[in-house]
C-alpha positions as CSV (number, residue, x, y, z in Angstrom):
1,X,29.1,-12.6,-2.3
2,X,26.2,-13.7,-5.6
3,X,24.2,-11.2,-6.5
4,X,20.2,-12.3,-6.2
5,X,18.6,-11.3,-8.9
6,X,15.0,-9.9,-8.6
7,X,12.6,-12.7,-9.6
8,X,15.0,-14.2,-6.7
9,X,14.2,-11.4,-4.5
10,X,10.6,-11.4,-4.9
11,X,10.6,-15.3,-4.4
12,X,12.4,-14.7,-1.5
13,X,10.4,-11.8,0.4
14,X,8.5,-14.4,2.6
15,X,10.7,-16.3,3.6
16,X,12.3,-13.4,4.9
17,X,9.3,-11.7,6.5
18,X,8.5,-14.6,8.1
19,X,12.3,-15.1,9.8
20,X,12.4,-18.3,8.2
21,X,15.5,-17.8,5.2
22,X,19.1,-18.3,6.5
23,X,21.8,-15.8,7.1
24,X,23.5,-15.5,3.8
25,X,20.0,-15.0,2.2
26,X,18.8,-12.2,4.5
27,X,22.5,-10.3,3.5
28,X,21.7,-11.0,-0.2
29,X,18.1,-9.9,-0.4
30,X,19.2,-6.4,1.9
31,X,22.6,-6.1,-0.4
32,X,20.3,-6.3,-3.0
33,X,17.8,-4.3,-1.7
34,X,20.2,-1.3,-1.2
35,X,21.3,-1.2,-5.3
36,X,18.1,-1.8,-6.4
37,X,14.6,0.5,-5.5
38,X,12.3,-1.6,-7.6
39,X,12.8,-3.9,-5.1
40,X,13.0,-1.8,-2.5
41,X,9.4,-0.4,-3.3
42,X,7.8,-3.8,-3.5
43,X,9.2,-5.1,-0.2
44,X,7.9,-1.7,1.4
45,X,4.7,-2.6,-0.2
46,X,4.3,-6.2,0.9
47,X,5.4,-5.0,4.4
48,X,2.4,-2.0,4.5
49,X,-0.3,-4.4,3.0
50,X,0.9,-7.5,5.9
51,X,0.7,-4.6,9.0
52,X,-2.6,-3.2,7.9
53,X,-4.3,-6.9,7.3
54,X,-2.7,-7.6,10.8
55,X,-4.4,-5.2,12.1
56,X,-8.6,-6.1,10.9
57,X,-10.3,-7.7,13.8
58,X,-12.9,-10.3,12.8
59,X,-15.3,-8.1,14.3
60,X,-14.7,-5.3,11.4
61,X,-15.7,-7.8,9.2
62,X,-19.3,-8.2,8.3
63,X,-21.1,-11.5,10.2
64,X,-24.2,-11.1,8.6
65,X,-25.7,-9.0,5.1
66,X,-27.8,-6.3,5.6
67,X,-31.5,-6.6,5.7
68,X,-31.3,-4.4,2.3
69,X,-29.0,-6.2,0.0
70,X,-30.3,-7.9,-1.9
71,X,-32.2,-4.5,-3.1
72,X,-28.8,-2.4,-2.7
73,X,-27.4,-6.0,-5.5
74,X,-30.5,-5.8,-7.6
75,X,-29.9,-2.2,-8.2
76,X,-26.2,-2.1,-8.7
77,X,-26.6,-5.4,-10.9
78,X,-29.5,-3.1,-13.0
79,X,-26.4,-0.5,-13.4
80,X,-24.3,-2.7,-14.8
81,X,-26.2,-4.8,-17.4
82,X,-29.9,-2.9,-17.8
83,X,-32.3,-4.9,-19.8
84,X,-32.4,-5.5,-23.2
85,X,-35.4,-4.9,-24.8
86,X,-36.9,-7.7,-26.6
87,X,-36.0,-7.5,-30.8
88,X,-39.3,-6.5,-32.9
89,X,-40.9,-10.1,-33.8
90,X,-39.9,-11.6,-30.3
91,X,-42.1,-12.5,-27.2
92,X,-42.4,-12.7,-23.8
93,X,-41.9,-16.2,-22.3
């Protein structure tokens, strides 16, 4: 049986998780996971992300911006990019 390299494992993860991979590819994939700690960790993380993302419901998402959104963003942007004072000799436009 041919050993899958890490790059191929990453390429095949979605097919494996979606059930679109052949039995041979699945066997090579899971054999690789038994031997490779990094790919196993990546696979586990992706499974967790997929599980958690499946739990998000449309009611959890904002459908409208809060009334004070503009004020909040103005405050945040002022903190991130404070106004630069004009240099001497420059006039306000």
